[in-house]
N, CA, C and O atoms as a printed pandas DataFrame, in Angstrom:
     atom_number atom_name residue_name chain_id  residue_number  x_coord  y_coord  z_coord
0              1         N          UNK        A               1  152.352   91.928  110.205
1              2        CA          UNK        A               1  150.701   92.709  110.237
2              3         C          UNK        A               1  150.556   92.294  109.411
3              4         O          UNK        A               1  150.067   91.165  109.443
4              5         N          UNK        A               2  150.795   92.752  108.430
5              6        CA          UNK        A               2  150.004   92.470  106.821
6              7         C          UNK        A               2  149.122   91.429  107.158
7              8         O          UNK        A               2  147.904   91.530  107.302
8              9         N          UNK        A               3  150.227   89.823  107.343
9             10        CA          UNK        A               3  150.065   88.868  107.114
10            11         C          UNK        A               3  148.314   88.412  108.160
11            12         O          UNK        A               3  147.276   87.867  107.787
12            13         N          UNK        A               4  148.759   88.979  109.528
13            14        CA          UNK        A               4  147.146   88.442  110.494
14            15         C          UNK        A               4  146.622   89.496  109.522
15            16         O          UNK        A               4  146.663   89.028  108.383
16            17         N          UNK        A               5  146.175   90.663  109.539
17            18        CA          UNK        A               5  145.182   90.885  108.721
18            19         C          UNK        A               5  144.461   90.516  108.209
19            20         O          UNK        A               5  143.248   90.667  108.356
20            21         N          UNK        A               6  145.541   89.402  106.805
21            22        CA          UNK        A               6  145.319   89.081  105.570
22            23         C          UNK        A               6  144.533   87.442  105.761
23            24         O          UNK        A               6  143.772   86.837  105.007
24            25         N          UNK        A               7  145.145   87.060  107.197
25            26        CA          UNK        A               7  144.203   86.137  107.786
26            27         C          UNK        A               7  143.021   86.057  108.225
27            28         O          UNK        A               7  142.187   85.155  108.141
28            29         N          UNK        A               8  142.988   87.555  108.937
29            30        CA          UNK        A               8  141.710   87.726  109.257
30            31         C          UNK        A               8  140.347   88.164  108.484
31            32         O          UNK        A               8  139.227   87.656  108.422
32            33         N          UNK        A               9  140.966   89.393  107.892
33            34        CA          UNK        A               9  140.113   89.045  106.495
34            35         C          UNK        A               9  139.315   88.206  105.570
35            36         O          UNK        A               9  138.140   88.176  105.207
36            37         N          UNK        A              10  140.695   87.352  105.260
37            38        CA          UNK        A              10  140.144   86.230  104.950
38            39         C          UNK        A              10  138.938   85.054  105.469
39            40         O          UNK        A              10  138.309   84.364  104.666
40            41         N          UNK        A              11  138.786   84.995  106.777
41            42        CA          UNK        A              11  138.103   84.061  107.456
42            43         C          UNK        A              11  136.864   85.159  107.243
43            44         O          UNK        A              11  135.778   84.610  107.059
44            45         N          UNK        A              12  136.842   86.576  107.236
45            46        CA          UNK        A              12  135.191   87.037  107.193
46            47         C          UNK        A              12  134.314   86.924  105.909
47            48         O          UNK        A              12  133.091   86.816  105.816
48            49         N          UNK        A              13  135.300   86.981  104.920
49            50        CA          UNK        A              13  134.910   86.514  103.511
50            51         C          UNK        A              13  133.214   85.890  103.348
51            52         O          UNK        A              13  132.201   86.384  102.853
52            53         N          UNK        A              14  133.473   84.705  103.960
53            54        CA          UNK        A              14  132.318   83.654  103.878
54            55         C          UNK        A              14  131.397   83.829  105.503
55            56         O          UNK        A              14  130.594   83.053  106.020
56            57         N          UNK        A              15  131.793   84.850  105.868
57            58        CA          UNK        A              15  130.989   84.684  107.455
58            59         C          UNK        A              15  129.747   86.173  107.252
59            60         O          UNK        A              15  128.720   86.403  107.890
60            61         N          UNK        A              16  130.374   86.936  106.136
61            62        CA          UNK        A              16  129.778   88.758  105.673
62            63         C          UNK        A              16  128.461   88.625  105.939
63            64         O          UNK        A              16  127.931   89.363  106.771
64            65         N          UNK        A              17  127.698   87.589  105.214
65            66        CA          UNK        A              17  126.550   87.351  104.626
66            67         C          UNK        A              17  125.698   87.428  105.824
67            68         O          UNK        A              17  124.649   88.065  105.922
68            69         N          UNK        A              18  126.650   86.226  107.326
69            70        CA          UNK        A              18  125.543   86.639  108.344
70            71         C          UNK        A              18  125.334   87.731  109.496
71            72         O          UNK        A              18  124.479   87.677  110.380
72            73         N          UNK        A              19  126.397   88.845  109.282
73            74        CA          UNK        A              19  126.267   89.988  109.911
74            75         C          UNK        A              19  125.408   90.935  108.704
75            76         O          UNK        A              19  125.033   91.997  109.201
76            77         N          UNK        A              20  125.067   90.803  107.427
77            78        CA          UNK        A              20  123.758   91.393  107.045
78            79         C          UNK        A              20  122.829   91.284  107.390
79            80         O          UNK        A              20  121.944   92.095  107.667
80            81         N          UNK        A              21  122.944   89.506  107.449
81            82        CA          UNK        A              21  121.385   89.223  107.687
82            83         C          UNK        A              21  120.684   89.715  109.356
83            84         O          UNK        A              21  121.244   89.829  110.446
84            85         N          UNK        A              22  119.288   89.916  108.950
85            86        CA          UNK        A              22  118.903   90.489  110.659
86            87         C          UNK        A              22  118.435   88.784  111.062
87            88         O          UNK        A              22  117.745   88.530  112.050
88            89         N          UNK        A              23  118.746   88.142  110.484
89            90        CA          UNK        A              23  118.474   86.394  111.209
90            91         C          UNK        A              23  119.679   85.737  111.436
91            92         O          UNK        A              23  119.804   84.949  110.499
92            93         N          UNK        A              24  120.767   85.630  112.291
93            94        CA          UNK        A              24  121.902   85.339  112.307
94            95         C          UNK        A              24  121.946   83.831  111.897
95            96         O          UNK        A              24  123.072   83.336  111.848
96            97         N          UNK        A              25  120.780   82.955  111.566
97            98        CA          UNK        A              25  120.794   81.497  111.763
98            99         C          UNK        A              25  120.866   81.398  110.041
99           100         O          UNK        A              25  121.713   80.697  109.486
100          101         N          UNK        A              26  119.815   82.235  109.262
101          102        CA          UNK        A              26  119.907   82.320  107.870
102          103         C          UNK        A              26  120.501   83.674  107.290
103          104         O          UNK        A              26  120.065   84.676  107.857
104          105         N          UNK        A              27  121.546   83.925  106.120
105          106        CA          UNK        A              27  122.268   84.656  105.428
106          107         C          UNK        A              27  121.352   85.341  104.539
107          108         O          UNK        A              27  120.198   85.037  104.239
108          109         N          UNK        A              28  121.923   86.121  104.245
109          110        CA          UNK        A              28  120.580   87.005  103.088
110          111         C          UNK        A              28  120.605   86.329  101.610
111          112         O          UNK        A              28  121.157   85.292  101.979
112          113         N          UNK        A              29  120.492   86.209  100.741
113          114        CA          UNK        A              29  119.956   85.365   99.787
114          115         C          UNK        A              29  119.769   86.578   98.688
115          116         O          UNK        A              29  119.059   87.549   98.948
116          117         N          UNK        A              30  120.464   86.439   97.444
117          118        CA          UNK        A              30  121.640   85.754   96.928
118          119         C          UNK        A              30  123.251   85.882   98.466
119          120         O          UNK        A              30  123.649   86.800   99.184
120          121         N          UNK        A              31  123.604   84.601   98.305
121          122        CA          UNK        A              31  124.838   85.280   99.289
122          123         C          UNK        A              31  125.729   85.909   99.171
123          124         O          UNK        A              31  126.040   85.808   97.984
124          125         N          UNK        A              32  126.667   86.798   99.854
125          126        CA          UNK        A              32  127.310   87.552   99.968
126          127         C          UNK        A              32  128.400   87.908   98.817
127          128         O          UNK        A              32  128.596   88.586   97.808
128          129         N          UNK        A              33  129.071   86.778   99.868
129          130        CA          UNK        A              33  130.188   85.722   99.288
130          131         C          UNK        A              33  129.955   84.275   98.549
131          132         O          UNK        A              33  129.724   83.201   99.105
132          133         N          UNK        A              34  130.063   84.507   97.317
133          134        CA          UNK        A              34  129.978   83.290   96.645
134          135         C          UNK        A              34  131.156   82.677   95.992
135          136         O          UNK        A              34  131.133   82.358   94.804
136          137         N          UNK        A              35  132.026   82.535   96.638
137          138        CA          UNK        A              35  133.518   81.847   96.545
138          139         C          UNK        A              35  134.284   81.819   95.064
139          140         O          UNK        A              35  135.193   81.046   94.763
140          141         N          UNK        A              36  133.688   82.867   94.193
141          142        CA          UNK        A              36  134.414   83.133   93.035
142          143         C          UNK        A              36  135.238   84.473   93.004
143          144         O          UNK        A              36  135.634   84.987   91.958
144          145         N          UNK        A              37  135.420   84.903   94.061
145          146        CA          UNK        A              37  136.364   86.169   94.320
146          147         C          UNK        A              37  135.942   87.263   93.422
147          148         O          UNK        A              37  136.531   88.316   93.181
148          149         N          UNK        A              38  134.773   86.805   92.954
149          150        CA          UNK        A              38  134.034   88.489   92.019
150          151         C          UNK        A              38  132.963   89.425   93.059
151          152         O          UNK        A              38  132.098   88.991   93.820
152          153         N          UNK        A              39  133.310   90.666   92.826
153          154        CA          UNK        A              39  132.676   91.557   93.525
154          155         C          UNK        A              39  131.403   92.192   93.150
155          156         O          UNK        A              39  130.776   92.985   93.852
156          157         N          UNK        A              40  131.011   91.686   91.738
157          158        CA          UNK        A              40  130.655   92.180   90.306
158          159         C          UNK        A              40  128.913   92.277   91.272
159          160         O          UNK        A              40  128.264   93.318   91.176
160          161         N          UNK        A              41  128.382   91.110   92.108
161          162        CA          UNK        A              41  126.940   90.998   92.265
162          163         C          UNK        A              41  126.901   91.891   93.854
163          164         O          UNK        A              41  125.806   91.862   94.416
164          165         N          UNK        A              42  127.881   92.556   94.471
165          166        CA          UNK        A              42  127.691   93.226   95.720
166          167         C          UNK        A              42  127.400   94.733   95.564
167          168         O          UNK        A              42  127.174   95.080   94.405
168          169         N          UNK        A              43  127.359   95.752   96.563
169          170        CA          UNK        A              43  126.854   97.228   96.554
170          171         C          UNK        A              43  125.816   97.253   95.829
171          172         O          UNK        A              43  125.321   96.131   95.715
172          173         N          UNK        A              44  125.238   98.111   95.253
173          174        CA          UNK        A              44  123.717   98.458   94.104
174          175         C          UNK        A              44  123.113   96.953   93.371
175          176         O          UNK        A              44  121.964   96.659   93.042
176          177         N          UNK        A              45  124.240   96.261   93.287
177          178        CA          UNK        A              45  123.722   94.803   92.628
178          179         C          UNK        A              45  123.312   94.043   93.439
179          180         O          UNK        A              45  122.345   93.365   93.093
180          181         N          UNK        A              46  123.652   93.923   94.288
181          182        CA          UNK        A              46  122.707   92.835   95.105
182          183         C          UNK        A              46  121.325   93.626   95.963
183          184         O          UNK        A              46  121.379   94.563   96.759
184          185         N          UNK        A              47  120.304   92.983   95.544
185          186        CA          UNK        A              47  119.275   93.356   95.978
186          187         C          UNK        A              47  118.630   94.122   97.207
187          188         O          UNK        A              47  117.882   95.097   97.275
188          189         N          UNK        A              48  119.447   92.970   98.521
189          190        CA          UNK        A              48  119.699   93.714   99.877
190          191         C          UNK        A              48  120.480   94.096  100.077
191          192         O          UNK        A              48  120.577   94.591  101.199
192          193         N          UNK        A              49  121.506   94.156   99.260
193          194        CA          UNK        A              49  123.183   95.301  100.284
194          195         C          UNK        A              49  122.014   96.647   99.215
195          196         O          UNK        A              49  121.375   97.348   99.999
196          197         N          UNK        A              50  121.755   96.975   97.801
197          198        CA          UNK        A              50  120.878   97.399   97.212
198          199         C          UNK        A              50  120.474   98.776   98.628
199          200         O          UNK        A              50  120.880   99.936   98.695
200          201         N          UNK        A              51  119.418   97.899   99.707
201          202        CA          UNK        A              51  119.076   98.802  100.303
202          203         C          UNK        A              51  119.560   99.238  101.821
203          204         O          UNK        A              51  119.091   99.948  102.711
204          205         N          UNK        A              52  120.623   98.520  101.661
205          206        CA          UNK        A              52  121.534   99.063  102.906
206          207         C          UNK        A              52  121.613  100.236  102.240
207          208         O          UNK        A              52  121.095  101.244  102.721
208          209         N          UNK        A              53  122.171  100.257  101.228
209          210        CA          UNK        A              53  123.382  101.905  100.894
210          211         C          UNK        A              53  122.351  102.499  100.534
211          212         O          UNK        A              53  122.435  103.605  101.068
212          213         N          UNK        A              54  121.077  102.431   99.740
213          214        CA          UNK        A              54  120.084  103.223   99.661
214          215         C          UNK        A              54  119.754  104.788  100.499
215          216         O          UNK        A              54  118.981  104.670  101.450
216          217         N          UNK        A              55  120.165  105.914  100.279
217          218        CA          UNK        A              55  119.801  106.979  101.034
218          219         C          UNK        A              55  118.989  106.752  101.384
219          220         O          UNK        A              55  118.097  106.323  100.652
220          221         N          UNK        A              56  118.764  106.972  103.233
221          222        CA          UNK        A              56  117.335  106.987  103.710
222          223         C          UNK        A              56  116.120  107.578  103.251
223          224         O          UNK        A              56  114.990  107.098  103.333
224          225         N          UNK        A              57  116.501  108.767  102.715
225          226        CA          UNK        A              57  115.424  110.102  102.001
226          227         C          UNK        A              57  114.886  109.052  100.459
227          228         O          UNK        A              57  113.942  109.415   99.758
228          229         N          UNK        A              58  115.316  108.368  100.306
229          230        CA          UNK        A              58  114.972  107.785   99.046
230          231         C          UNK        A              58  114.235  106.615   99.301
231          232         O          UNK        A              58  113.819  106.042   98.295
232          233         N          UNK        A              59  113.981  106.141  100.337
233          234        CA          UNK        A              59  113.542  104.347  101.043
234          235         C          UNK        A              59  111.738  104.428  100.400
235          236         O          UNK        A              59  111.033  103.513   99.976
236          237         N          UNK        A              60  111.536  105.419  100.507
237          238        CA          UNK        A              60  109.876  105.397  100.597
238          239         C          UNK        A              60  110.024  104.848   98.645
239          240         O          UNK        A              60  109.279  103.885   98.466
240          241         N          UNK        A              61  110.562  105.143   97.702
241          242        CA          UNK        A              61  110.489  104.769   96.648
242          243         C          UNK        A              61  111.069  103.302   96.924
243          244         O          UNK        A              61  110.359  102.492   96.327
244          245         N          UNK        A              62  111.894  102.806   97.476
245          246        CA          UNK        A              62  112.721  101.678   97.523
246          247         C          UNK        A              62  111.446  100.908   97.805
247          248         O          UNK        A              62  111.226   99.994   97.011
248          249         N          UNK        A              63  110.354  101.134   99.001
249          250        CA          UNK        A              63  109.279  100.189   99.457
250          251         C          UNK        A              63  108.576  100.310   98.208
251          252         O          UNK        A              63  107.981   99.260   97.964
252          253         N          UNK        A              64  108.457  100.962   97.552
253          254        CA          UNK        A              64  107.113  100.917   96.572
254          255         C          UNK        A              64  107.483   99.715   95.110
255          256         O          UNK        A              64  106.940   98.760   94.554
256          257         N          UNK        A              65  108.378  100.290   95.032
257          258        CA          UNK        A              65  109.334   99.448   94.278
258          259         C          UNK        A              65  110.571   98.702   94.052
259          260         O          UNK        A              65  111.205   98.739   92.998
260          261         N          UNK        A              66  110.874   98.049   95.046
261          262        CA          UNK        A              66  112.553   97.846   95.110
262          263         C          UNK        A              66  113.809   97.582   93.953
263          264         O          UNK        A              66  115.026   97.708   93.820
264          265         N          UNK        A              67  112.650   97.146   93.263
265          266        CA          UNK        A              67  113.610   96.492   91.800
266          267         C          UNK        A              67  113.964   98.376   90.843
267          268         O          UNK        A              67  115.001   99.001   90.618
268          269         N          UNK        A              68  112.921   98.569   90.637
269          270        CA          UNK        A              68  113.253  100.092   90.213
270          271         C          UNK        A              68  114.266  100.571   90.559
271          272         O          UNK        A              68  115.339  100.690   89.968
272          273         N          UNK        A              69  113.538  101.234   92.802
273          274        CA          UNK        A              69  115.039  101.452   92.732
274          275         C          UNK        A              69  116.489  101.437   93.141
275          276         O          UNK        A              69  117.154  102.364   93.604
276          277         N          UNK        A              70  116.893  100.023   92.839
277          278        CA          UNK        A              70  118.175   99.421   92.841
278          279         C          UNK        A              70  118.438   99.305   91.420
279          280         O          UNK        A              70  119.354   98.565   91.062
280          281         N          UNK        A              71  117.663  100.025   90.451
281          282        CA          UNK        A              71  117.872  100.137   88.905
282          283         C          UNK        A              71  118.316  101.919   88.898
283          284         O          UNK        A              71  119.047  102.354   88.008
284          285         N          UNK        A              72  117.824  102.726   89.882
285          286        CA          UNK        A              72  117.497  103.751   89.709
286          287         C          UNK        A              72  118.958  104.078   90.989
287          288         O          UNK        A              72  119.002  105.237   91.402
288          289         N          UNK        A              73  119.389  103.686   91.208
289          290        CA          UNK        A              73  120.484  103.078   92.365
290          291         C          UNK        A              73  122.129  103.411   91.230
291          292         O          UNK        A              73  123.088  104.183   91.227
292          293         N          UNK        A              74  121.564  102.199   90.367
293          294        CA          UNK        A              74  122.685  101.691   89.632
294          295         C          UNK        A              74  123.279  102.852   88.347
295          296         O          UNK        A              74  124.360  103.162   87.846
296          297         N          UNK        A              75  121.891  103.214   88.215
297          298        CA          UNK        A              75  122.419  104.624   86.601
298          299         C          UNK        A              75  122.383  105.897   87.202
299          300         O          UNK        A              75  122.167  106.914   86.542
300          301         N          UNK        A              76  122.663  105.904   88.905
301          302        CA          UNK        A              76  122.967  107.184   89.496
302          303         C          UNK        A              76  121.901  108.030   89.452
303          304         O          UNK        A              76  122.231  109.073   90.016
304          305         N          UNK        A              77  120.782  108.082   89.052
305          306        CA          UNK        A              77  119.214  108.591   89.152
306          307         C          UNK        A              77  118.795  108.986   90.626
307          308         O          UNK        A              77  118.037  109.801   91.152
308          309         N          UNK        A              78  119.829  107.819   91.094
309          310        CA          UNK        A              78  118.816  107.705   92.959
310          311         C          UNK        A              78  121.028  107.962   93.260
311          312         O          UNK        A              78  121.971  107.172   93.210
312          313         N          UNK        A              79  120.934  109.177   93.488
313          314        CA          UNK        A              79  122.408  109.369   93.815
314          315         C          UNK        A              79  122.933  109.018   95.191
315          316         O          UNK        A              79  122.208  108.944   96.183
316          317         N          UNK        A              80  124.438  108.774   95.185
317          318        CA          UNK        A              80  124.617  108.089   96.597
318          319         C          UNK        A              80  126.177  108.803   97.227
319          320         O          UNK        A              80  127.338  108.392   97.236
320          321         N          UNK        A              81  125.401  110.255   97.795
321          322        CA          UNK        A              81  126.910  110.936   97.978
322          323         C          UNK        A              81  127.122  110.949   99.437
323          324         O          UNK        A              81  126.190  110.807  100.229
324          325         N          UNK        A              82  128.671  111.163   99.884
325          326        CA          UNK        A              82  128.884  111.472  101.093
326          327         C          UNK        A              82  127.635  112.367  102.118
327          328         O          UNK        A              82  127.467  111.903  103.246
328          329         N          UNK        A              83  126.942  113.395  101.785
329          330        CA          UNK        A              83  126.260  113.690  102.461
330          331         C          UNK        A              83  124.918  113.056  102.427
331          332         O          UNK        A              83  124.234  113.435  103.376
332          333         N          UNK        A              84  124.245  112.108  101.544
333          334        CA          UNK        A              84  123.597  111.107  101.648
334          335         C          UNK        A              84  123.478  110.224  102.614
335          336         O          UNK        A              84  124.025  109.153  102.353
336          337         N          UNK        A              85  122.845  110.303  103.860
337          338        CA          UNK        A              85  123.003  108.930  104.700
338          339         C          UNK        A              85  122.444  107.591  104.064
339          340         O          UNK        A              85  122.048  107.574  102.899
340          341         N          UNK        A              86  122.428  106.573  104.800
341          342        CA          UNK        A              86  122.629  105.005  103.851
342          343         C          UNK        A              86  121.590  104.898  104.795
343          344         O          UNK        A              86  121.582  105.393  105.922
344          345         N          UNK        A              87  120.548  104.089  104.159
345          346        CA          UNK        A              87  119.842  103.103  105.124
346          347         C          UNK        A              87  119.924  102.406  106.463
347          348         O          UNK        A              87  119.089  102.188  107.341
348          349         N          UNK        A              88  121.207  102.130  106.327
349          350        CA          UNK        A              88  122.267  100.554  107.019
350          351         C          UNK        A              88  122.071  101.137  109.083
351          352         O          UNK        A              88  121.921  100.511  110.132
352          353         N          UNK        A              89  122.209  102.791  108.667
353          354        CA          UNK        A              89  122.416  103.754  109.964
354          355         C          UNK        A              89  121.074  103.855  110.431
355          356         O          UNK        A              89  121.044  105.075  110.594
356          357         N          UNK        A              90  120.012  103.481  110.745
357          358        CA          UNK        A              90  118.782  103.423  111.440
358          359         C          UNK        A              90  118.078  102.182  111.764
359          360         O          UNK        A              90  117.750  101.254  111.025
360          361         N          UNK        A              91  117.937  102.331  112.836
361          362        CA          UNK        A              91  117.257  101.486  113.071
362          363         C          UNK        A              91  115.886  100.467  112.375
363          364         O          UNK        A              91  115.124  100.903  111.512
364          365         N          UNK        A              92  115.830   99.587  112.745
365          366        CA          UNK        A              92  114.096   98.867  111.911
366          367         C          UNK        A              92  114.962   97.412  111.349
367          368         O          UNK        A              92  116.140   97.231  111.042
368          369         N          UNK        A              93  113.786   96.528  111.384
369          370        CA          UNK        A              93  113.962   94.923  110.675
370          371         C          UNK        A              93  114.006   95.214  109.789
371          372         O          UNK        A              93  114.192   94.126  109.244
372          373         N          UNK        A              94  113.983   96.214  108.684
373          374        CA          UNK        A              94  114.645   96.471  106.931
374          375         C          UNK        A              94  115.411   97.737  107.810
375          376         O          UNK        A              94  115.207   98.328  108.870
376          377         N          UNK        A              95  116.804   97.794  106.275
377          378        CA          UNK        A              95  117.815   98.671  106.980
378          379         C          UNK        A              95  116.545  100.482  107.036
379          380         O          UNK        A              95  115.876  100.587  106.007
380          381         N          UNK        A              96  116.406  101.194  107.682
381          382        CA          UNK        A              96  115.822  102.610  107.802
382          383         C          UNK        A              96  114.359  102.418  107.286
383          384         O          UNK        A              96  113.696  103.088  106.494
384          385         N          UNK        A              97  113.981  100.923  108.218
385          386        CA          UNK        A              97  112.135  101.129  108.363
386          387         C          UNK        A              97  111.638  101.744  109.448
387          388         O          UNK        A              97  110.453  101.718  109.782
388          389         N          UNK        A              98  112.584  102.345  110.055
389          390        CA          UNK        A              98  112.207  103.596  111.523
390          391         C          UNK        A              98  112.317  104.605  110.742
391          392         O          UNK        A              98  111.366  105.335  111.020
392          393         N          UNK        A              99  113.035  105.151  109.779
393          394        CA          UNK        A              99  113.255  106.504  109.779
394          395         C          UNK        A              99  112.169  107.160  109.433
395          396         O          UNK        A              99  111.431  106.879  108.488
396          397         N          UNK        A             100  112.033  108.185  110.312
397          398        CA          UNK        A             100  111.350  109.468  109.983
398          399         C          UNK        A             100  111.573  110.646  109.971
399          400         O          UNK        A             100  112.176  111.275  110.841
400          401         N          UNK        A             101  111.006  111.146  108.770
401          402        CA          UNK        A             101  111.090  112.761  108.209
402          403         C          UNK        A             101  111.492  113.538  108.873
403          404         O          UNK        A             101  112.443  114.293  108.670
404          405         N          UNK        A             102  110.413  113.409  110.294
405          406        CA          UNK        A             102  109.730  114.532  110.812
406          407         C          UNK        A             102  111.293  114.454  111.637
407          408         O          UNK        A             102  111.791  115.519  111.272
408          409         N          UNK        A             103  111.899  114.059  112.167
409          410        CA          UNK        A             103  112.779  113.372  113.328
410          411         C          UNK        A             103  114.326  112.291  112.750
411          412         O          UNK        A             103  114.780  111.185  113.042
412          413         N          UNK        A             104  114.559  113.018  112.143
413          414        CA          UNK        A             104  115.813  112.075  111.223
414          415         C          UNK        A             104  116.837  111.522  112.350
415          416         O          UNK        A             104  117.697  110.669  112.128
416          417         N          UNK        A             105  116.653  112.012  113.324
417          418        CA          UNK        A             105  118.114  111.949  115.039
418          419         C          UNK        A             105  116.935  110.590  115.254
419          420         O          UNK        A             105  117.253  109.769  114.394
420          421         N          UNK        A             106  116.328  110.319  115.654
421          422        CA          UNK        A             106  115.066  108.745  116.423
422          423         C          UNK        A             106  115.872  107.712  115.208
423          424         O          UNK        A             106  116.038  107.651  113.990
424          425         N          UNK        A             107  116.209  107.011  116.417
425          426        CA          UNK        A             107  116.495  106.054  115.821
426          427         C          UNK        A             107  117.965  105.805  115.400
427          428         O          UNK        A             107  118.542  104.727  115.540
428          429         N          UNK        A             108  118.586  107.101  114.786
429          430        CA          UNK        A             108  120.050  106.905  114.309
430          431         C          UNK        A             108  121.142  106.341  114.672
431          432         O          UNK        A             108  121.309  106.570  115.870
432          433         N          UNK        A             109  122.000  105.697  114.231
433          434        CA          UNK        A             109  122.985  105.007  114.577
434          435         C          UNK        A             109  122.912  103.981  115.490
435          436         O          UNK        A             109  123.712  103.689  116.379
436          437         N          UNK        A             110  121.044  103.052  114.935
437          438        CA          UNK        A             110  121.005  101.862  115.789
438          439         C          UNK        A             110  120.666  101.117  114.970
439          440         O          UNK        A             110  119.844  100.238  115.229
440          441         N          UNK        A             111  121.281  101.287  113.594
441          442        CA          UNK        A             111  121.349   99.855  112.601
442          443         C          UNK        A             111  121.696   98.667  113.086
443          444         O          UNK        A             111  122.895   98.599  113.353
444          445         N          UNK        A             112  121.080   97.710  113.296
445          446        CA          UNK        A             112  121.260   96.118  113.723
446          447         C          UNK        A             112  123.122   96.067  112.623
447          448         O          UNK        A             112  123.970   95.190  112.783
448          449         N          UNK        A             113  123.179   96.630  112.154
449          450        CA          UNK        A             113  125.265   95.983  111.385
450          451         C          UNK        A             113  125.778   96.764  112.770
451          452         O          UNK        A             113  126.490   96.282  113.651
452          453         N          UNK        A             114  125.126   98.313  112.701
453          454        CA          UNK        A             114  126.352   98.930  113.717
454          455         C          UNK        A             114  126.626   98.348  115.118
455          456         O          UNK        A             114  127.722   98.464  115.665
456          457         N          UNK        A             115  125.389   97.609  115.762
457          458        CA          UNK        A             115  125.432   97.141  116.862
458          459         C          UNK        A             115  125.723   95.780  117.142
459          460         O          UNK        A             115  125.379   95.000  118.031
460          461         N          UNK        A             116  126.698   95.684  115.800
461          462        CA          UNK        A             116  126.722   94.267  115.491
462          463         C          UNK        A             116  128.421   94.402  115.747
463          464         O          UNK        A             116  129.144   93.413  115.625
C-alpha cells in the first residue's frame, strides 16, 4: 500500500499548482512545484499560498499591502494558530474575498480548494 500511496503523491506534485490556481489553465506563479524537491518557497514564503494560509480576520491587512502582511506571517506577528481559520476556507475569487466579519459563516467551507 505504501508504494501505491507514494506513486499517487509523486504524480500530484507537478499538478498541485493547478489545484491552487483559480484558473485551471494557468497555474499560479511562481510555481508551487519547481522540480528541485525544495520546500523552502512554500507556505508563508510563497506570495499566493501565504494569502491562502493567512487567518481570515487578518485579510484586510493582506489586501492593503500583501508583501508587508506576508513578512508579518513569516515573522509570527500575524499568528497562524489552530483557532485562526485560514482564508482558503471562504469563498471568493481570492481566498476569503467574500468573508464578512459580521457573518463569518457566510461562504465558509465554500473556498474553491475545498470544492475541488
